[in-house]
Backbone atoms as SQL, in Angstrom:
CREATE TABLE atoms (id INTEGER PRIMARY KEY, chain TEXT, resi INTEGER, resn TEXT, atom TEXT, x REAL, y REAL, z REAL);
INSERT INTO atoms VALUES
  (1, 'A', 1, 'MET', 'N', -9.310, 102.925, -13.381),
  (2, 'A', 1, 'MET', 'CA', -9.477, 101.917, -14.772),
  (3, 'A', 1, 'MET', 'C', -9.578, 102.274, -15.621),
  (4, 'A', 2, 'ILE', 'N', -9.363, 101.990, -17.123),
  (5, 'A', 2, 'ILE', 'CA', -9.535, 102.717, -18.256),
  (6, 'A', 2, 'ILE', 'C', -10.752, 101.435, -18.329),
  (7, 'A', 3, 'SER', 'N', -11.972, 102.857, -19.043),
  (8, 'A', 3, 'SER', 'CA', -13.108, 102.013, -19.599),
  (9, 'A', 3, 'SER', 'C', -12.400, 101.506, -21.504),
  (10, 'A', 4, 'ALA', 'N', -13.674, 100.845, -21.509),
  (11, 'A', 4, 'ALA', 'CA', -13.518, 99.438, -22.713),
  (12, 'A', 4, 'ALA', 'C', -13.505, 100.565, -24.069),
  (13, 'A', 5, 'ALA', 'N', -14.520, 101.849, -23.815),
  (14, 'A', 5, 'ALA', 'CA', -14.637, 102.783, -24.834),
  (15, 'A', 5, 'ALA', 'C', -13.113, 103.717, -25.403),
  (16, 'A', 6, 'ALA', 'N', -12.295, 103.621, -23.830),
  (17, 'A', 6, 'ALA', 'CA', -11.600, 104.698, -24.044),
  (18, 'A', 6, 'ALA', 'C', -9.898, 104.216, -24.317),
  (19, 'A', 7, 'LEU', 'N', -10.145, 103.041, -23.952),
  (20, 'A', 7, 'LEU', 'CA', -9.099, 101.323, -24.831),
  (21, 'A', 7, 'LEU', 'C', -9.174, 101.857, -26.320),
  (22, 'A', 8, 'ALA', 'N', -10.956, 101.807, -26.803),
  (23, 'A', 8, 'ALA', 'CA', -10.376, 101.668, -27.922),
  (24, 'A', 8, 'ALA', 'C', -10.479, 101.985, -29.067),
  (25, 'A', 9, 'ARG', 'N', -10.240, 104.042, -28.189),
  (26, 'A', 9, 'ARG', 'CA', -10.100, 104.859, -28.468),
  (27, 'A', 9, 'ARG', 'C', -8.784, 105.365, -28.862),
  (28, 'A', 10, 'MET', 'N', -7.471, 104.767, -27.902),
  (29, 'A', 10, 'MET', 'CA', -6.522, 104.974, -27.450),
  (30, 'A', 10, 'MET', 'C', -5.286, 103.591, -28.715),
  (31, 'A', 11, 'ARG', 'N', -6.338, 102.425, -28.993),
  (32, 'A', 11, 'ARG', 'CA', -5.591, 101.611, -29.492),
  (33, 'A', 11, 'ARG', 'C', -6.296, 102.715, -31.327),
  (34, 'A', 12, 'ALA', 'N', -7.629, 102.832, -31.473),
  (35, 'A', 12, 'ALA', 'CA', -7.336, 103.166, -32.874),
  (36, 'A', 12, 'ALA', 'C', -6.722, 104.186, -33.036),
  (37, 'A', 13, 'LYS', 'N', -5.858, 105.676, -32.509),
  (38, 'A', 13, 'LYS', 'CA', -5.071, 106.512, -32.473),
  (39, 'A', 13, 'LYS', 'C', -3.905, 106.314, -32.530),
  (40, 'A', 14, 'GLN', 'N', -3.453, 104.951, -31.621),
  (41, 'A', 14, 'GLN', 'CA', -1.929, 103.968, -31.477),
  (42, 'A', 14, 'GLN', 'C', -1.860, 104.065, -33.085),
  (43, 'A', 15, 'GLU', 'N', -3.140, 102.964, -33.322),
  (44, 'A', 15, 'GLU', 'CA', -2.989, 102.293, -35.084),
  (45, 'A', 15, 'GLU', 'C', -2.840, 103.519, -36.207),
  (46, 'A', 16, 'ALA', 'N', -3.549, 104.550, -35.684),
  (47, 'A', 16, 'ALA', 'CA', -3.268, 105.633, -36.779),
  (48, 'A', 16, 'ALA', 'C', -2.140, 105.932, -36.621),
  (49, 'A', 17, 'SER', 'N', -1.739, 106.065, -35.896),
  (50, 'A', 17, 'SER', 'CA', 0.331, 106.840, -35.546),
  (51, 'A', 17, 'SER', 'C', 1.179, 105.428, -36.408),
  (52, 'A', 18, 'MET', 'N', 0.425, 104.616, -36.214),
  (53, 'A', 18, 'MET', 'CA', 1.160, 103.995, -37.123),
  (54, 'A', 18, 'MET', 'C', 1.836, 104.130, -39.160),
  (55, 'A', 19, 'ALA', 'N', 3.135, 104.267, -39.044),
  (56, 'A', 19, 'ALA', 'CA', 2.955, 105.095, -40.724),
  (57, 'A', 19, 'ALA', 'C', 3.510, 103.586, -41.393),
  (58, 'A', 20, 'GLU', 'N', 3.860, 102.691, -41.580),
  (59, 'A', 20, 'GLU', 'CA', 3.847, 101.771, -42.181),
  (60, 'A', 20, 'GLU', 'C', 3.359, 100.871, -42.872),
  (61, 'A', 21, 'THR', 'N', 2.711, 99.974, -44.638),
  (62, 'A', 21, 'THR', 'CA', 2.006, 99.319, -43.949),
  (63, 'A', 21, 'THR', 'C', 3.146, 97.839, -43.808),
  (64, 'A', 22, 'CYS', 'N', 1.622, 97.048, -44.114),
  (65, 'A', 22, 'CYS', 'CA', 3.005, 95.454, -43.320),
  (66, 'A', 22, 'CYS', 'C', 1.137, 94.340, -43.672),
  (67, 'A', 23, 'VAL', 'N', 2.177, 93.627, -43.585),
  (68, 'A', 23, 'VAL', 'CA', 1.647, 92.125, -44.426),
  (69, 'A', 23, 'VAL', 'C', 1.571, 90.986, -43.655),
  (70, 'A', 24, 'TRP', 'N', 1.067, 91.018, -43.162),
  (71, 'A', 24, 'TRP', 'CA', 0.891, 89.505, -41.739),
  (72, 'A', 24, 'TRP', 'C', 0.856, 88.139, -42.646),
  (73, 'A', 25, 'VAL', 'N', 1.726, 87.424, -42.962),
  (74, 'A', 25, 'VAL', 'CA', 1.067, 86.507, -43.210),
  (75, 'A', 25, 'VAL', 'C', 1.723, 85.195, -41.890),
  (76, 'A', 26, 'GLN', 'N', -0.007, 84.425, -42.392),
  (77, 'A', 26, 'GLN', 'CA', 0.296, 83.553, -41.230),
  (78, 'A', 26, 'GLN', 'C', -0.481, 82.425, -41.880),
  (79, 'A', 27, 'VAL', 'N', 0.656, 81.000, -41.225),
  (80, 'A', 27, 'VAL', 'CA', 0.475, 79.713, -41.715),
  (81, 'A', 27, 'VAL', 'C', -0.300, 79.334, -40.258),
  (82, 'A', 28, 'ALA', 'N', -0.750, 78.258, -40.695),
  (83, 'A', 28, 'ALA', 'CA', -1.975, 77.048, -39.582),
  (84, 'A', 28, 'ALA', 'C', -1.068, 76.053, -39.394),
  (85, 'A', 29, 'ARG', 'N', -0.543, 75.575, -38.637),
  (86, 'A', 29, 'ARG', 'CA', 0.036, 74.447, -37.900),
  (87, 'A', 29, 'ARG', 'C', -0.376, 73.502, -37.706),
  (88, 'A', 30, 'ARG', 'N', -0.735, 71.844, -37.730),
  (89, 'A', 30, 'ARG', 'CA', -1.612, 71.010, -37.402),
  (90, 'A', 30, 'ARG', 'C', 0.161, 69.916, -37.164),
  (91, 'A', 31, 'GLN', 'N', -0.330, 69.044, -36.405),
  (92, 'A', 31, 'GLN', 'CA', 0.718, 67.983, -36.271),
  (93, 'A', 31, 'GLN', 'C', -0.038, 67.056, -36.918),
  (94, 'A', 32, 'LEU', 'N', -0.038, 65.666, -37.043),
  (95, 'A', 32, 'LEU', 'CA', -0.503, 64.454, -38.210),
  (96, 'A', 32, 'LEU', 'C', -0.336, 63.389, -37.153),
  (97, 'A', 33, 'ASP', 'N', -1.416, 62.554, -36.842),
  (98, 'A', 33, 'ASP', 'CA', -1.008, 61.725, -35.966),
  (99, 'A', 33, 'ASP', 'C', -0.239, 60.471, -36.403),
  (100, 'A', 34, 'ASN', 'N', 0.823, 61.304, -37.058),
  (101, 'A', 34, 'ASN', 'CA', 2.018, 60.092, -36.917),
  (102, 'A', 34, 'ASN', 'C', 4.087, 61.312, -36.832),
  (103, 'A', 35, 'GLY', 'N', 3.185, 62.204, -36.031),
  (104, 'A', 35, 'GLY', 'CA', 4.389, 63.012, -35.237),
  (105, 'A', 35, 'GLY', 'C', 4.679, 63.710, -36.310),
  (106, 'A', 36, 'ARG', 'N', 4.685, 64.598, -37.452),
  (107, 'A', 36, 'ARG', 'CA', 4.310, 65.215, -38.369),
  (108, 'A', 36, 'ARG', 'C', 3.817, 66.302, -38.605),
  (109, 'A', 37, 'TRP', 'N', 4.357, 67.504, -38.538),
  (110, 'A', 37, 'TRP', 'CA', 3.435, 69.083, -38.887),
  (111, 'A', 37, 'TRP', 'C', 3.479, 69.454, -39.928),
  (112, 'A', 38, 'VAL', 'N', 2.144, 69.304, -40.533),
  (113, 'A', 38, 'VAL', 'CA', 1.384, 70.222, -42.031),
  (114, 'A', 38, 'VAL', 'C', 1.371, 71.727, -41.629),
  (115, 'A', 39, 'GLU', 'N', 1.861, 72.329, -42.637),
  (116, 'A', 39, 'GLU', 'CA', 1.344, 73.770, -42.429),
  (117, 'A', 39, 'GLU', 'C', -0.037, 73.748, -44.070),
  (118, 'A', 40, 'SER', 'N', -0.553, 74.864, -43.949),
  (119, 'A', 40, 'SER', 'CA', -2.040, 74.662, -45.013),
  (120, 'A', 40, 'SER', 'C', -1.304, 76.161, -45.381),
  (121, 'A', 41, 'THR', 'N', -2.472, 76.665, -46.063),
  (122, 'A', 41, 'THR', 'CA', -2.052, 77.004, -47.116),
  (123, 'A', 41, 'THR', 'C', -1.942, 78.664, -46.373),
  (124, 'A', 42, 'PRO', 'N', -0.799, 79.450, -46.134),
  (125, 'A', 42, 'PRO', 'CA', -0.877, 80.764, -45.239),
  (126, 'A', 42, 'PRO', 'C', -2.199, 81.478, -45.955),
  (127, 'A', 43, 'THR', 'N', -2.258, 82.309, -45.086),
  (128, 'A', 43, 'THR', 'CA', -3.473, 83.425, -45.149),
  (129, 'A', 43, 'THR', 'C', -3.237, 84.908, -45.231),
  (130, 'A', 44, 'THR', 'N', -3.134, 85.759, -45.621),
  (131, 'A', 44, 'THR', 'CA', -2.847, 87.168, -44.872),
  (132, 'A', 44, 'THR', 'C', -3.719, 87.986, -44.797),
  (133, 'A', 45, 'GLN', 'N', -3.049, 89.151, -44.008),
  (134, 'A', 45, 'GLN', 'CA', -3.961, 90.633, -43.723),
  (135, 'A', 45, 'GLN', 'C', -3.118, 92.098, -43.818),
  (136, 'A', 46, 'THR', 'N', -3.642, 92.813, -44.185),
  (137, 'A', 46, 'THR', 'CA', -2.786, 93.593, -44.219),
  (138, 'A', 46, 'THR', 'C', -3.209, 94.792, -43.354),
  (139, 'A', 47, 'GLY', 'N', -2.563, 95.422, -42.756),
  (140, 'A', 47, 'GLY', 'CA', -3.310, 96.820, -41.572),
  (141, 'A', 47, 'GLY', 'C', -1.913, 97.786, -42.037),
  (142, 'A', 48, 'ALA', 'N', -1.532, 98.034, -40.263),
  (143, 'A', 48, 'ALA', 'CA', -0.870, 99.383, -40.729),
  (144, 'A', 48, 'ALA', 'C', 0.528, 98.980, -39.635),
  (145, 'A', 49, 'ALA', 'N', 2.187, 99.423, -39.671),
  (146, 'A', 49, 'ALA', 'CA', 2.703, 99.114, -38.854),
  (147, 'A', 49, 'ALA', 'C', 3.974, 99.700, -38.438),
  (148, 'A', 50, 'ARG', 'N', 5.129, 99.725, -37.323),
  (149, 'A', 50, 'ARG', 'CA', 5.671, 100.027, -36.865),
  (150, 'A', 50, 'ARG', 'C', 7.012, 99.304, -37.084),
  (151, 'A', 51, 'ILE', 'N', 8.278, 99.533, -36.539),
  (152, 'A', 51, 'ILE', 'CA', 8.941, 98.462, -37.144),
  (153, 'A', 51, 'ILE', 'C', 10.009, 99.761, -36.068),
  (154, 'A', 52, 'GLY', 'N', 10.420, 99.385, -34.988),
  (155, 'A', 52, 'GLY', 'CA', 11.604, 99.970, -33.627),
  (156, 'A', 52, 'GLY', 'C', 12.635, 98.961, -33.861),
  (157, 'A', 53, 'SER', 'N', 13.291, 99.835, -32.240),
  (158, 'A', 53, 'SER', 'CA', 14.218, 98.932, -32.353),
  (159, 'A', 53, 'SER', 'C', 13.841, 98.250, -31.109),
  (160, 'A', 54, 'LEU', 'N', 14.801, 97.051, -30.586),
  (161, 'A', 54, 'LEU', 'CA', 14.476, 96.188, -28.885),
  (162, 'A', 54, 'LEU', 'C', 14.732, 97.445, -27.543),
  (163, 'A', 55, 'GLY', 'N', 14.227, 97.027, -26.897),
  (164, 'A', 55, 'GLY', 'CA', 13.771, 97.942, -25.815),
  (165, 'A', 55, 'GLY', 'C', 14.768, 97.364, -24.786),
  (166, 'A', 56, 'ASN', 'N', 14.182, 97.858, -23.870),
  (167, 'A', 56, 'ASN', 'CA', 15.017, 98.061, -22.434),
  (168, 'A', 56, 'ASN', 'C', 14.212, 97.301, -21.554),
  (169, 'A', 57, 'SER', 'N', 13.564, 96.582, -21.283),
  (170, 'A', 57, 'SER', 'CA', 12.705, 96.383, -20.537),
  (171, 'A', 57, 'SER', 'C', 12.682, 94.950, -20.296),
  (172, 'A', 58, 'ALA', 'N', 12.941, 94.543, -19.181),
  (173, 'A', 58, 'ALA', 'CA', 12.908, 93.309, -18.289),
  (174, 'A', 58, 'ALA', 'C', 12.712, 92.244, -19.327),
  (175, 'A', 59, 'VAL', 'N', 11.453, 92.302, -20.051),
  (176, 'A', 59, 'VAL', 'CA', 10.624, 91.235, -21.348),
  (177, 'A', 59, 'VAL', 'C', 11.096, 91.059, -22.382),
  (178, 'A', 60, 'GLU', 'N', 11.801, 93.012, -22.772),
  (179, 'A', 60, 'GLU', 'CA', 12.762, 92.354, -24.036),
  (180, 'A', 60, 'GLU', 'C', 14.280, 92.023, -23.952),
  (181, 'A', 61, 'LYS', 'N', 14.582, 91.920, -22.223),
  (182, 'A', 61, 'LYS', 'CA', 16.026, 91.946, -22.472),
  (183, 'A', 61, 'LYS', 'C', 15.946, 90.296, -22.173),
  (184, 'A', 62, 'GLU', 'N', 14.971, 89.837, -21.457),
  (185, 'A', 62, 'GLU', 'CA', 14.373, 88.244, -21.691),
  (186, 'A', 62, 'GLU', 'C', 14.850, 87.285, -22.862),
  (187, 'A', 63, 'ILE', 'N', 13.807, 87.737, -23.150),
  (188, 'A', 63, 'ILE', 'CA', 13.770, 86.803, -25.109),
  (189, 'A', 63, 'ILE', 'C', 14.938, 87.416, -25.658),
  (190, 'A', 64, 'ALA', 'N', 15.605, 88.649, -25.536),
  (191, 'A', 64, 'ALA', 'CA', 17.051, 88.988, -26.451),
  (192, 'A', 64, 'ALA', 'C', 17.433, 88.054, -25.274),
  (193, 'A', 65, 'GLY', 'N', 18.006, 87.303, -24.781),
  (194, 'A', 65, 'GLY', 'CA', 18.418, 86.276, -23.681),
  (195, 'A', 65, 'GLY', 'C', 18.856, 84.742, -24.502),
  (196, 'A', 66, 'ARG', 'N', 17.432, 84.050, -25.070),
  (197, 'A', 66, 'ARG', 'CA', 16.955, 82.886, -24.981),
  (198, 'A', 66, 'ARG', 'C', 17.481, 83.416, -26.675),
  (199, 'A', 67, 'LEU', 'N', 16.808, 84.703, -27.848),
  (200, 'A', 67, 'LEU', 'CA', 17.361, 84.313, -29.027),
  (201, 'A', 67, 'LEU', 'C', 18.644, 84.758, -29.634),
  (202, 'A', 68, 'GLY', 'N', 20.025, 84.882, -28.483),
  (203, 'A', 68, 'GLY', 'CA', 21.667, 84.943, -28.310),
  (204, 'A', 68, 'GLY', 'C', 21.642, 85.219, -30.280),
  (205, 'A', 69, 'GLY', 'N', 22.331, 86.538, -30.196),
  (206, 'A', 69, 'GLY', 'CA', 22.900, 86.291, -31.529),
  (207, 'A', 69, 'GLY', 'C', 22.319, 86.291, -33.339),
  (208, 'A', 70, 'ARG', 'N', 21.018, 87.007, -32.733),
  (209, 'A', 70, 'ARG', 'CA', 20.416, 87.300, -34.086),
  (210, 'A', 70, 'ARG', 'C', 19.896, 88.841, -33.900),
  (211, 'A', 71, 'VAL', 'N', 20.137, 89.432, -34.650),
  (212, 'A', 71, 'VAL', 'CA', 19.318, 91.322, -34.401),
  (213, 'A', 71, 'VAL', 'C', 18.002, 91.171, -34.598),
  (214, 'A', 72, 'LEU', 'N', 17.483, 91.527, -33.444),
  (215, 'A', 72, 'LEU', 'CA', 16.334, 91.317, -32.966),
  (216, 'A', 72, 'LEU', 'C', 15.182, 92.788, -32.750),
  (217, 'A', 73, 'TYR', 'N', 14.855, 92.959, -33.492),
  (218, 'A', 73, 'TYR', 'CA', 13.674, 93.913, -34.055),
  (219, 'A', 73, 'TYR', 'C', 12.106, 93.784, -33.459),
  (220, 'A', 74, 'VAL', 'N', 11.718, 95.346, -33.046),
  (221, 'A', 74, 'VAL', 'CA', 10.497, 95.148, -32.471),
  (222, 'A', 74, 'VAL', 'C', 9.518, 95.865, -33.024),
  (223, 'A', 75, 'VAL', 'N', 8.162, 95.051, -34.351),
  (224, 'A', 75, 'VAL', 'CA', 7.763, 95.379, -34.921),
  (225, 'A', 75, 'VAL', 'C', 6.005, 95.643, -33.863),
  (226, 'A', 76, 'ALA', 'N', 5.406, 96.743, -34.220),
  (227, 'A', 76, 'ALA', 'CA', 4.271, 96.968, -33.443),
  (228, 'A', 76, 'ALA', 'C', 3.061, 96.827, -34.353),
  (229, 'A', 77, 'VAL', 'N', 1.624, 96.449, -34.114),
  (230, 'A', 77, 'VAL', 'CA', 0.911, 96.253, -35.002),
  (231, 'A', 77, 'VAL', 'C', 0.536, 96.191, -34.572),
  (232, 'A', 78, 'PRO', 'N', -1.135, 95.772, -35.283),
  (233, 'A', 78, 'PRO', 'CA', -3.002, 96.430, -34.305),
  (234, 'A', 78, 'PRO', 'C', -3.374, 95.560, -33.429),
  (235, 'A', 79, 'TYR', 'N', -3.344, 96.189, -31.975),
  (236, 'A', 79, 'TYR', 'CA', -3.929, 94.911, -31.332),
  (237, 'A', 79, 'TYR', 'C', -4.720, 93.958, -31.192),
  (238, 'A', 80, 'ALA', 'N', -5.804, 93.970, -32.173),
  (239, 'A', 80, 'ALA', 'CA', -6.196, 93.202, -32.338),
  (240, 'A', 80, 'ALA', 'C', -5.647, 91.875, -33.828),
  (241, 'A', 81, 'TRP', 'N', -4.656, 92.066, -34.121),
  (242, 'A', 81, 'TRP', 'CA', -3.818, 91.001, -34.899),
  (243, 'A', 81, 'TRP', 'C', -3.128, 89.443, -34.080),
  (244, 'A', 82, 'ASP', 'N', -3.430, 88.757, -34.008),
  (245, 'A', 82, 'ASP', 'CA', -3.319, 87.560, -32.964),
  (246, 'A', 82, 'ASP', 'C', -1.716, 87.485, -33.369),
  (247, 'A', 83, 'VAL', 'N', -0.768, 88.052, -34.061),
  (248, 'A', 83, 'VAL', 'CA', 0.003, 86.911, -34.332),
  (249, 'A', 83, 'VAL', 'C', 0.773, 85.934, -33.585),
  (250, 'A', 84, 'GLN', 'N', 1.708, 85.381, -33.444),
  (251, 'A', 84, 'GLN', 'CA', 2.068, 83.286, -33.946),
  (252, 'A', 84, 'GLN', 'C', 2.989, 83.775, -33.887),
  (253, 'A', 85, 'PRO', 'N', 4.243, 83.504, -33.268),
  (254, 'A', 85, 'PRO', 'CA', 5.598, 82.827, -34.023),
  (255, 'A', 85, 'PRO', 'C', 5.858, 82.019, -35.142),
  (256, 'A', 86, 'LYS', 'N', 6.610, 82.359, -35.810),
  (257, 'A', 86, 'LYS', 'CA', 7.162, 82.199, -36.814),
  (258, 'A', 86, 'LYS', 'C', 6.187, 82.613, -37.943),
  (259, 'A', 87, 'ASP', 'N', 5.072, 83.830, -37.808),
  (260, 'A', 87, 'ASP', 'CA', 4.506, 83.975, -38.385),
  (261, 'A', 87, 'ASP', 'C', 5.484, 85.047, -38.811),
  (262, 'A', 88, 'ARG', 'N', 5.177, 85.780, -40.561),
  (263, 'A', 88, 'ARG', 'CA', 5.784, 86.129, -41.777),
  (264, 'A', 88, 'ARG', 'C', 5.256, 87.522, -40.863),
  (265, 'A', 89, 'LEU', 'N', 5.902, 88.936, -40.927),
  (266, 'A', 89, 'LEU', 'CA', 5.204, 90.209, -40.630),
  (267, 'A', 89, 'LEU', 'C', 6.138, 91.065, -42.486),
  (268, 'A', 90, 'GLN', 'N', 5.216, 91.806, -43.415),
  (269, 'A', 90, 'GLN', 'CA', 6.340, 91.589, -44.909),
  (270, 'A', 90, 'GLN', 'C', 6.051, 93.433, -45.286),
  (271, 'A', 91, 'ILE', 'N', 7.068, 94.174, -44.233),
  (272, 'A', 91, 'ILE', 'CA', 6.966, 95.501, -44.213),
  (273, 'A', 91, 'ILE', 'C', 7.703, 96.036, -45.757),
  (274, 'A', 92, 'GLY', 'N', 7.145, 96.712, -46.874),
  (275, 'A', 92, 'GLY', 'CA', 8.171, 96.702, -47.683),
  (276, 'A', 92, 'GLY', 'C', 8.660, 95.815, -48.411),
  (277, 'A', 93, 'THR', 'N', 9.893, 95.789, -48.293),
  (278, 'A', 93, 'THR', 'CA', 10.881, 95.296, -48.796),
  (279, 'A', 93, 'THR', 'C', 12.105, 94.290, -47.795),
  (280, 'A', 94, 'ARG', 'N', 10.815, 94.114, -46.682),
  (281, 'A', 94, 'ARG', 'CA', 11.412, 93.531, -45.868),
  (282, 'A', 94, 'ARG', 'C', 10.918, 92.625, -45.248),
  (283, 'A', 95, 'GLU', 'N', 11.311, 91.227, -44.571),
  (284, 'A', 95, 'GLU', 'CA', 9.935, 90.461, -44.858),
  (285, 'A', 95, 'GLU', 'C', 11.227, 90.029, -42.777),
  (286, 'A', 96, 'PHE', 'N', 9.957, 89.947, -42.184),
  (287, 'A', 96, 'PHE', 'CA', 10.646, 89.634, -40.546),
  (288, 'A', 96, 'PHE', 'C', 9.894, 88.647, -40.107),
  (289, 'A', 97, 'GLU', 'N', 10.053, 87.614, -39.364),
  (290, 'A', 97, 'GLU', 'CA', 9.476, 86.549, -38.504),
  (291, 'A', 97, 'GLU', 'C', 9.103, 86.382, -37.440),
  (292, 'A', 98, 'ALA', 'N', 8.170, 86.528, -36.632),
  (293, 'A', 98, 'ALA', 'CA', 7.556, 86.219, -35.147),
  (294, 'A', 98, 'ALA', 'C', 9.009, 85.236, -34.342),
  (295, 'A', 99, 'ALA', 'N', 9.503, 86.225, -33.385),
  (296, 'A', 99, 'ALA', 'CA', 10.083, 85.116, -32.674),
  (297, 'A', 99, 'ALA', 'C', 9.117, 84.719, -31.560),
  (298, 'A', 100, 'ALA', 'N', 8.549, 86.201, -31.043),
  (299, 'A', 100, 'ALA', 'CA', 7.885, 86.547, -29.630),
  (300, 'A', 100, 'ALA', 'C', 6.819, 87.516, -29.314),
  (301, 'A', 101, 'VAL', 'N', 5.567, 87.201, -29.190),
  (302, 'A', 101, 'VAL', 'CA', 4.773, 88.470, -28.932),
  (303, 'A', 101, 'VAL', 'C', 5.006, 89.455, -27.373),
  (304, 'A', 102, 'ILE', 'N', 4.385, 90.026, -26.869),
  (305, 'A', 102, 'ILE', 'CA', 4.229, 90.744, -25.851),
  (306, 'A', 102, 'ILE', 'C', 2.958, 91.637, -26.051),
  (307, 'A', 103, 'THR', 'N', 1.995, 91.194, -25.092),
  (308, 'A', 103, 'THR', 'CA', 0.955, 91.610, -24.948),
  (309, 'A', 103, 'THR', 'C', 0.768, 91.987, -23.893),
  (310, 'A', 104, 'HIS', 'N', -0.236, 93.221, -23.389),
  (311, 'A', 104, 'HIS', 'CA', -0.787, 93.154, -22.160),
  (312, 'A', 104, 'HIS', 'C', -2.318, 93.500, -21.942),
  (313, 'A', 105, 'THR', 'N', -2.662, 93.394, -21.230),
  (314, 'A', 105, 'THR', 'CA', -3.965, 93.687, -21.386),
  (315, 'A', 105, 'THR', 'C', -4.527, 95.620, -21.443),
  (316, 'A', 106, 'TYR', 'N', -3.754, 95.950, -21.265),
  (317, 'A', 106, 'TYR', 'CA', -4.229, 97.575, -22.004),
  (318, 'A', 106, 'TYR', 'C', -3.412, 97.934, -22.424),
  (319, 'A', 107, 'ALA', 'N', -2.380, 96.942, -23.386),
  (320, 'A', 107, 'ALA', 'CA', -2.458, 97.379, -24.260),
  (321, 'A', 107, 'ALA', 'C', -2.852, 98.001, -25.389),
  (322, 'A', 108, 'THR', 'N', -1.721, 98.665, -26.434),
  (323, 'A', 108, 'THR', 'CA', -2.428, 100.154, -27.016),
  (324, 'A', 108, 'THR', 'C', -2.747, 98.560, -29.234),
  (325, 'A', 109, 'ALA', 'N', -1.486, 98.409, -29.078),
  (326, 'A', 109, 'ALA', 'CA', -0.533, 97.849, -29.825),
  (327, 'A', 109, 'ALA', 'C', 0.038, 96.524, -28.997),
  (328, 'A', 110, 'ARG', 'N', 0.586, 95.138, -30.365),
  (329, 'A', 110, 'ARG', 'CA', 0.815, 94.100, -29.922),
  (330, 'A', 110, 'ARG', 'C', 2.615, 94.882, -30.300),
  (331, 'A', 111, 'ARG', 'N', 3.005, 93.904, -29.086),
  (332, 'A', 111, 'ARG', 'CA', 4.438, 94.473, -29.583),
  (333, 'A', 111, 'ARG', 'C', 5.004, 93.065, -30.251),
  (334, 'A', 112, 'VAL', 'N', 5.588, 93.074, -31.637),
  (335, 'A', 112, 'VAL', 'CA', 6.134, 91.903, -32.088),
  (336, 'A', 112, 'VAL', 'C', 7.779, 91.461, -31.230),
  (337, 'A', 113, 'VAL', 'N', 8.764, 90.889, -31.318),
  (338, 'A', 113, 'VAL', 'CA', 9.530, 90.417, -31.429),
  (339, 'A', 113, 'VAL', 'C', 10.294, 89.867, -32.804),
  (340, 'A', 114, 'CYS', 'N', 10.684, 90.075, -33.716),
  (341, 'A', 114, 'CYS', 'CA', 11.294, 89.490, -35.057),
  (342, 'A', 114, 'CYS', 'C', 12.116, 89.815, -35.162),
  (343, 'A', 115, 'SER', 'N', 12.533, 88.553, -35.969),
  (344, 'A', 115, 'SER', 'CA', 14.603, 88.466, -36.350),
  (345, 'A', 115, 'SER', 'C', 14.644, 89.087, -37.742),
  (346, 'A', 116, 'GLU', 'N', 15.050, 89.868, -38.998),
  (347, 'A', 116, 'GLU', 'CA', 14.301, 90.263, -40.267),
  (348, 'A', 116, 'GLU', 'C', 14.801, 88.740, -40.809),
  (349, 'A', 117, 'VAL', 'N', 14.071, 88.463, -42.386),
  (350, 'A', 117, 'VAL', 'CA', 14.990, 87.234, -42.970),
  (351, 'A', 117, 'VAL', 'C', 15.649, 88.443, -44.119),
  (352, 'A', 118, 'VAL', 'N', 16.541, 87.221, -44.089),
  (353, 'A', 118, 'VAL', 'CA', 17.560, 87.841, -44.946),
  (354, 'A', 118, 'VAL', 'C', 17.288, 86.398, -46.357);
């Protein structure tokens, strides 16, 4: 089993290897009594990220099947980020919308399956 300290070191090393600067735009959504959804003012956080292609894992294939017809990417972000579907990730001049988040207990980064916003 991996100790908490070793996992923290691995996560820090993973984050240091991410070459892109990313702005995570998080929008809190809540439902009113009448059923309508409203969004609050977006909050942002800046950190490191890495854009990659969709892999061949069973989880990624299942997500791609649900989101057929879209070009999908996997953006690796720091593990501490609690990215949710519909959040936006801005990397350079590109903007991505999160569709799903893949995370595991011993992961060193969060893998966010995204589609590019054009």
